[in-house]
BAVO-85719 format. One line per field, with one value per residue (C-alpha): residue in one letter; x, y, z. Coordinates in nm, 4 decimals, padded with zeros to 6 digits. Each point is the difference from the previous one (the first is absolute). Last residue first. Layout:
N
kepa: c(A, ...) $
X: c(X, ...) $
Y: c(Y, ...) $
Z: c(Z, ...) $
//
This chain:
212
kepa: c(X, X, X, X, X, X, X, X, X, X, X, X, X, X, X, X, X, X, X, X, X, X, X, X, X, X, X, X, X, X, X, X, X, X, X, X, X, X, X, X, X, X, X, X, X, X, X, X, X, X, X, X, X, X, X, X, X, X, X, X, X, X, X, X, X, X, X, X, X, X, X, X, X, X, X, X, X, X, X, X, X, X, X, X, X, X, X, X, X, X, X, X, X, X, X, X, X, X, X, X, X, X, X, X, X, X, X, X, X, X, X, X, X, X, X, X, X, X, X, X, X, X, X, X, X, X, X, X, X, X, X, X, X, X, X, X, X, X, X, X, X, X, X, X, X, X, X, X, X, X, X, X, X, X, X, X, X, X, X, X, X, X, X, X, X, X, X, X, X, X, X, X, X, X, X, X, X, X, X, X, X, X, X, X, X, X, X, X, X, X, X, X, X, X, X, X, X, X, X, X, X, X, X, X, X, X, X, X, X, X, X, X) $
X: c(-15.2350, -00.3695, -00.0628, -00.2776, 00.1636, 00.3253, -00.2022, -00.1472, 00.3427, 00.1604, -00.2743, 00.1380, 00.3607, -00.1061, -00.1513, 00.3149, 00.2173, 00.3573, -00.0361, 00.1700, -00.1908, 00.0448, -00.1683, 00.0455, -00.2720, -00.1043, 00.1332, -00.3034, -00.2335, 00.2187, -00.0740, -00.3711, -00.0535, 00.1925, -00.1948, -00.3274, 00.1503, 00.1115, -00.3562, -00.1324, 00.2462, -00.1116, -00.3696, 00.0577, 00.1389, -00.3031, -00.1316, 00.1907, 00.0624, -00.3469, -00.1956, 00.2002, -00.0903, -00.3656, 00.0043, 00.1809, -00.2505, -00.2963, 00.1401, -00.0271, 00.1788, -00.2397, 00.0567, 00.1987, 00.3103, -00.1929, 00.1335, 00.3592, -00.0381, -00.1399, 00.3013, 00.2302, -00.1835, 00.0013, 00.3886, 00.0335, -00.1984, 00.1936, 00.3324, -00.1360, -00.1249, 00.3347, 00.1749, -00.2581, 00.0649, -00.0749, -00.2182, -00.2596, 00.0900, -00.1953, 00.2299, 00.0770, 00.0020, 00.1465, 00.2397, 00.1135, 00.0739, 00.1915, 00.2322, 00.0347, 00.1425, -00.1180, 00.0347, -00.2305, 00.0972, -00.2223, 00.2805, -00.0133, -00.3721, 00.0248, 00.2653, -00.2063, -00.3219, 00.1865, 00.1509, -00.3386, -00.1799, 00.2642, -00.0534, -00.3642, 00.0403, 00.2286, -00.2310, -00.2849, 00.2231, 00.0810, -00.3665, -00.0685, 00.2746, 00.3029, 00.1380, -00.2603, 00.0231, 00.3507, 00.0850, -00.3456, -00.0990, 00.3367, 00.0188, -00.3643, 00.0112, 00.3496, -00.0507, -00.3390, 00.1706, 00.2666, -00.2474, -00.2077, 00.3113, 00.0885, -00.3623, 00.0256, -00.2112, -00.1435, -00.1375, -00.2876, -00.1172, -00.3086, -00.0053, -00.2348, 00.2388, 00.0926, 00.1048, -00.2357, -00.0336, -00.2077, 00.2773, 00.0641, 00.2015, 00.1778, 00.0008, -00.0924, 00.1915, 00.3283, -00.0553, -00.0886, 00.3129, 00.2037, -00.1350, 00.0770, 00.3505, 00.0704, -00.0977, 00.2108, 00.2996, 00.0190, 00.1282, 00.3145, 00.2425, -00.1090, -00.1472, 00.2104, 00.1017, -00.3450, -00.1725, 00.1680, -00.1084, -00.3506, -00.0488, 00.0492, -00.2828, 00.2075, -00.3073, -00.1873, 00.3443, 00.0418, -00.3469, 00.0555, 00.3364, -00.1577, -00.2792, 00.2618) $
Y: c(-13.7653, 00.0715, 00.0013, -00.2519, -00.2019, -00.0051, -00.1099, -00.2912, -00.1071, 00.0185, -00.1965, -00.3531, 00.1145, 00.1574, -00.3426, -00.1851, 00.2324, -00.0076, 00.3420, 00.1959, 00.2941, 00.1130, 00.2966, 00.2457, 00.1984, -00.3063, 00.1266, 00.0777, -00.2500, -00.2779, -00.0116, 00.0887, -00.2725, -00.2563, 00.0844, -00.0726, -00.3103, -00.1145, 00.0385, -00.1916, -00.2754, -00.0201, -00.0057, -00.2720, -00.2348, -00.0377, -00.3144, -00.0187, -00.3741, -00.0943, 00.2221, -00.1375, -00.3515, 00.0832, 00.1670, -00.3145, -00.2343, 00.2088, -00.0171, -00.3854, -00.3239, -00.2637, -00.0696, -00.3025, 00.2062, 00.2507, -00.0766, -00.0386, 00.3357, 00.1746, -00.1293, 00.1471, 00.3348, 00.0111, -00.0527, 00.2686, 00.2414, -00.0697, 00.0600, 00.3177, 00.1283, -00.0736, 00.2208, 00.2721, 00.0478, -00.1324, -00.2890, -00.1060, -00.3266, -00.3150, -00.2015, -00.2771, 00.1963, 00.3382, -00.1664, -00.2375, 00.2947, 00.1561, -00.2990, -00.0213, 00.3449, 00.3348, 00.2527, 00.0127, 00.0934, -00.2271, -00.2694, 00.0226, -00.0432, -00.3209, -00.1386, 00.0829, -00.1570, -00.3037, -00.0575, 00.0465, -00.2364, -00.2560, 00.0107, -00.0382, -00.3068, -00.1450, 00.0774, -00.1743, -00.3139, -00.0060, 00.0040, -00.2795, -00.2242, -00.0599, -00.3047, -00.0270, 00.3726, -00.0007, -00.3055, -00.0666, 00.3633, 00.1049, -00.3069, 00.0428, 00.3815, 00.0130, -00.2970, 00.1388, 00.3338, -00.1651, -00.2044, 00.3163, 00.1807, -00.2600, -00.0069, 00.3748, 00.2434, 00.2803, 00.3306, 00.2228, 00.3641, 00.1044, 00.2747, 00.2931, 00.2642, 00.1294, -00.3586, -00.2653, -00.2068, -00.3154, -00.2496, -00.2315, -00.3191, -00.0568, -00.2864, 00.2008, 00.2964, -00.1933, -00.1003, 00.3605, 00.1311, -00.2611, 00.1046, 00.3678, -00.0952, -00.2048, 00.2969, 00.2510, -00.2342, -00.0848, -00.3504, -00.0469, 00.0832, -00.2781, 00.1191, -00.0216, 00.3657, 00.1221, -00.2375, 00.1842, 00.3394, -00.1200, -00.1427, -00.3662, -00.2402, -00.3156, -00.2205, 00.2223, 00.0548, -00.3601, -00.0230, 00.3106, -00.1403, -00.3271, 00.1912, 00.2134) $
Z: c(08.9924, -00.0393, 00.3786, -00.0061, -00.2765, 00.2063, 00.2935, -00.1969, -00.1311, 00.3381, 00.1775, -00.0213, 00.0666, 00.3205, 00.0952, -00.1069, 00.2176, -00.1447, -00.1648, -00.2801, -00.1466, -00.3610, -00.1786, 00.2905, 00.1686, 00.1770, 00.3374, 00.2053, -00.1865, 00.1047, 00.3682, -00.0235, -00.2606, 00.2032, 00.3157, -00.1974, -00.1443, 00.3439, 00.1322, -00.2961, 00.0714, 00.3599, -00.0786, -00.2551, 00.2828, 00.2286, -00.1867, -00.3358, 00.0030, 00.1263, -00.2421, -00.2955, 00.1149, 00.0205, -00.3406, -00.1514, 00.1662, -00.1356, -00.3506, 00.0053, 00.0413, 00.1246, 00.3718, 00.1012, 00.0835, 00.1958, 00.3468, -00.1308, -00.1921, 00.3021, 00.2098, -00.2712, 00.0247, 00.3758, 00.0254, -00.2883, 00.2026, 00.3164, -00.1790, -00.1659, 00.3377, 00.1541, -00.2679, 00.0363, 00.3671, 00.3399, -00.1061, 00.2806, 00.1710, -00.0854, 00.2121, -00.2502, -00.3296, 00.1116, 00.2415, -00.2790, -00.2251, 00.2831, 00.0329, -00.3836, -00.0073, -00.1377, -00.2822, -00.2900, -00.3530, -00.2167, -00.0074, 00.3828, -00.0025, -00.2020, 00.2296, 00.3117, -00.1357, -00.1175, 00.3389, 00.1699, -00.2518, 00.0582, 00.3719, -00.0401, -00.2207, 00.2582, 00.2862, -00.1843, -00.0592, 00.3670, 00.0966, -00.2543, 00.1264, -00.1966, -00.1900, -00.2794, -00.0513, -00.1314, -00.2107, -00.1407, -00.0671, -00.1468, -00.2198, -00.1163, -00.0655, -00.1301, -00.2323, -00.1202, -00.0707, -00.1967, -00.2094, -00.0659, -00.1120, -00.2488, -00.1223, -00.0807, 00.2060, -00.2166, 00.1039, -00.1007, 00.0290, -00.1841, -00.2642, 00.0805, -00.1398, 00.3376, 00.1161, 00.1191, 00.3091, 00.0818, -00.0739, -00.2884, -00.0081, -00.3250, -00.2415, -00.3123, 00.1288, -00.0167, -00.3639, -00.0983, 00.1761, -00.1827, -00.3346, 00.0688, 00.1295, -00.3133, -00.2328, 00.2026, 00.0133, -00.3667, -00.0449, -00.2257, 00.2916, 00.2196, 00.3284, 00.3068, 00.0685, -00.1253, 00.2507, 00.2894, -00.1322, -00.0573, 00.3485, 00.0809, 00.0726, -00.0185, -00.0506, -00.2611, -00.1403, -00.1137, -00.1393, -00.2108, -00.0967, -00.1195, -00.1861, -00.1863) $
//
């Protein structure tokens, strides 16, 4: 049992993955409980708690630490040693712009890399909610880089949340109000089909309001 605990402390698989590999004579639930206790003993704790007051923690296996060190050292030595400081700064900024765009697209935004660069480099005002999301994500990742040496705290999380939601919640609230008006006129039926995610979000509440 101890050897298996040690093995899966390094592999860091989830319960389902371990269940496929565990010998049949070992009870999965009991093994998982012991493994979680072992993981928590060597865990890093952060200044956040759940609704029951239990603190959050995470565990970084030695194998992952080695890989992270290799990426950090090899990447720094082979990349930044051959470029000037100003070029390195532009490379970082460009990577932030691309990540801001990709993250925003995943969240439902519509734009282009060219427009994202214009927002970041020319400080142009966003024309719509999609562009505001891209700019917010860019500012958020820049804030993370600037705060990387600060101790992790609730204040950092709140500041980050403020940055990513700047001037975007008003748009969502407006769409919700419009959605309520739109669906309230024809919610006399039990089932309503819609492809609008915002309308879908308020269907349950509107049904409750109208007792349908």
